[in-house]
N, C-alpha and C positions, 0 to 999 in steps of 0.2 A: 810406425803403425805396421802391423803384419796382416796381411790379407791373403787368404787362401784363395788363389785363382784356379785351382785344379779343375773346377767344374765350369769355368768362365772361359769362353772363347777369348783370346788375346786380340788386342787391337794395335794398330800403328797411327802415328799422326803423320799425315802426308800433307805437304803444302797445298793450299787451296788454289785452284787454277782461275784464271780470269773468267772462264765459261761457268766454273761452279759458282763464282762470285755473282756474275749476271744473272743466273737462275735463282740464286738465294736472295739477292737484294730486295725485290718487290715483296716477298713474303716477310722478310725481316722487318721491312718498313711497315707493313700492315700490322704484324704481330706487336711491334714496339709502340705504335700508336694506340692499339687496344690496351696494352698494359697500362699506359698513362691515363687513358680514359677511365679504366676500371679503378685506378687509385684515386681518381679526382683531381689529379694534377693538370689534366688538359681536357677542354671540351671536345666533343665529337667533331665539331666544325672545324677546329683547328689541329687536330691531331695528326692527320696525314701530312700536311705541309710542315709541321714542327718535326716529325719523325724523318721525313726526306731531308730537311735542312740538317738535323743532327748526324744522320749518315753521311750526307756529303762533306759536312765539315771534318768528321772523324776519318774517313776513308776517301779522300779526293782522287787517290791513285788505286782505288780498289785494294785488292790483296797485296799490291806492291807499295803501298803507303809506308814511307819510312816510320819506324818505331812500332809498327803494328806487325803482328804474325797471326795468320789464319791457317787452320789446319782442317782437313776432313778427318773425321775419326773412322778409320777403316778397319774392319774385320780382317785379321791377318790371314785366315784360313782361305778366303775366297775374294779378298780385296773389295768386299761389298762395303760401300760408304754407309755409315749408321749414323752420322751426326757431324757436328763441327765445333771447333774450339776456335776463339778469337781472343787475342790478348794485345795490350799495348804495354811496351817497355816504357817505365817512366823513371826519371832520374831523381825527381824531388818528392819527398823530402829525403829519401835515400833510394837507390837503385832497386826496383821492384817491378813485378808484373801486375797488371790490372786485368782481370777477365771481364771483358765486355759481353761475351756470350759463349755459353757452352750449351748445347742442345743435342739430344738424342732424338731421332726419329720416332714417332709414336709406336711403331711396330717393334722397335727394338729396345724399348724402355724396360728397366727392371731386369736387366741382365749383366749389370756390373760394367757396361761400357764407359758410362760417365765417370765412375770411380776410377777406373784405369786411365782414362784420359787425364783426369786430374793428377794422378800419381805420375803420369809421364811428363805432364807439365812441370811438376816440381823438378825432375831431372833436367828438363830443358832450361828452366830458370836458374838452376845451379850452375849449368855449364855456362850461361850467359853472365854469371857473377852478380846474379840478383839475389837480394836477402830475403825477400818475402813475396807473398801473392796476396792480393786483394781482390774483392769482388763486391758487388751489390746484388742483393736479392729482394725482389719485391715481397712485401709482408705477406701478401696472399698465397705465395708460392710455397705452400706447406709440403710439398713434395721434395723440393730442392734442400730446404733447410737442414733435415736431417742428415743427408748425405755430406753437406759442408761441414757440420758439426763433427761428424764421425771422422772426417778427415783432419780435424784439428782447428778449423776456422772459429774464431770467436767474433761476436758482435762488437763493433767499434763504435757504432752510433745507432740509435733506434729512434726513428720518427713515428709518431702515433698521431691517429685523428679519431674523430667521432662524427658520424653523420647524423645530422639532426633532421627530423621529419616534422 
């Protein structure tokens, strides 16, 4: 894929610090709980606890958890953090990266930062000897899906539901 970044500020992926992680985690727990409530997978009453449990299980050592990589997406021109990228390196069924989260702060969206971060991740994954990158996107996230498709990601599973009234 050829992308013209001439009009886009470039980014760097900078390893997430423990301080950044501690500032991010409460918001991430809340947002992840909300996503599961909105899809009907979790009830409001259980959502925060379930989200806390999943984050604690996945990241028991924060950004230093073995097998996980977390980066700040940082604007190269002024080192302004604009978002984050979190992956897990998985060995099975084949060596690959799995994106747990990519987010660009709302005031920086629609400027090409997420696309650049995804392309930088491809370079990182190749350097680690990984053969593919996977991700999950909530069905209602209509803003993210076109980006992933533009970058060559294809659906591997689709779950559907219908709310009955």
